[in-house]
N, C-alpha and C positions, 0 to 999 in steps of 0.2 A: 763608505763602507760602514754598515751597521755592526754593532757589537753582537747583538742577537738578531738573526734574520727571521723571516716569517715561518720557517720550519722549526724554529727553536734551537738552532745550532749556534754555538759560540764562534764568532768570526767565520761562519759558514763551514766550519770544520768538524765540530763535535757537539753532540747534544749535551746540554747543561746538566741533566740528570746523570748521564753516563760519566761526565767529568767528576761530579760529586762522588759517585760510587768508586771511581778509580782513586781519588784522593783519600777516601776513607780506608780502602784496602791497602794503599801504600803506607799510610800512617800506622795501621794495625801491623803490617809486616815489619816496619822499622821498630816499633815498640816490642814486638815479639822477639825479634833477633837480638835487640839490646838486652832484654830481660834474660834470654836464654844464655847468652855469652858473657854476661856480667856476673862474676862471683861475689858473694858478700864478703866483707872484710872480717875475717875470722879473728883477727887480733882484738876486735871490739867485743867478741863473744867470750873470750877467755877470762876465767875468774879463778882466783886463789880460793882453795877450800881445804877444810880439815875433815877427813873422813874417819869415823870411828868404827872399827870392826870389833866383833865379839866372837870368841870361840869358847864353848863350855866343855867342861869335863875333860881337861887335858892333863897330861903328866908334866912334871917339872922339867923333863928333858925338852919338851916342846917350847917351854918358856925360855930355857937356856939357849935355844937356837935363834931367838929373836933378839935383835940388838937395836938400840936407838941409833939412828943414822944410816941403817941399812935401807936399800931400795926395795920397794915392794912392786911386784909385777902381776899382771893378769896371767894366770898359769896357762890358760888355753890359747892365749895370743902372744905371750912373751913380750907384751908391751908394758911400759912403765906406768904404774899407778902414781907413785910418789915416794917420799922419804918418810920412814917411821920416826916420829918425833916424841912419842911417849908410849910407855908400856905399863899396864897396871894389872896386877893379879890379885885375886881374892880366892879364899878357900871355896871349893865346890860344895854346895849344900843340896841334899836330897831329902824328900819327905820320908819319915819313918813312923810307923804306928807304935806308940808306947802307951800301954794301959788304955787302949781304946781311944787314944787321942793322937792326932797327927802333929808331929813336930819336925822342924828342919834340923838335920844333923850334918855336921861336917864330914866329908868323905876323906879319909887320910890319903895323902899323896896325889890328890886330884885338885885342879884349880879351874877357875873361870878367868879368862884372859880378855882384856880390852886393850886395844892399841890404836893409836891415832896416827894417821898418815897425812902429811902435808902434800896436797896434790894441786894440779892445775886442771880445771875442767872447762868444758865448752857449754855455754848456755845458748842453745839455738832457738829459744822461745817456746819449744814444745817439750824439751827434755834436756837433761844434763848428760854430758858425755865425757868419759875419761879415757883417753887414748883408744877411741873406737868402741868402747864398751859403754852401754847405757847404764848410768849410775842412779839407783833408787834405794831409798831406805827400806829395810825389811826383806831384802833379797839376799840369798846365800850366793856368795861368789867363791870361785876357786882362785886362790892367790898363792904367790910363792915369793920367797926371797932366795938369796944365794944358798941358804942352808936348809930350807924347809918348804914343804908344799902342804897347804891346808885349805879346808872349807871354812869360810867365816861369813857371819851375817853383818851387813852394814846396818848399824843401829843409830847412827847420828851423822848428819851432814851439815856443817857450818860453812856458809858461802860468804865471802867478802863481796860487798856490792861496790 
């Protein structure tokens, strides 16, 4: 018995070209199923980060409601961002025209606030994610603590590699 007969069939049973196509389709199916059902290891994507938020033109009562060690949450999702590790306030300055010249003057009772949050974020290769929220510098986020709800700009993001 010949391996390939005069009709081009392997062992007289199947055409060699048909067998090649069946093998390629089976390998593609196995690869596709494996890729679809295998989830990436998210623990390798997680990074420690320090996120610095800024809020301008707030009263001292707002600052008194923030405490180092408090947990910060995304207000619209109620998911944890991280723990507040530092709070820095500076007097709020606004431009004022004095004798046809613009100068920055301190506004009494108003402050600019910067606070840093220690967070764990996920780096999926295309974006950074913090508890389901995409994290980008320059974006205004609605955040909250146990005591206060506010809009704050993310001004700095330091990621441990």
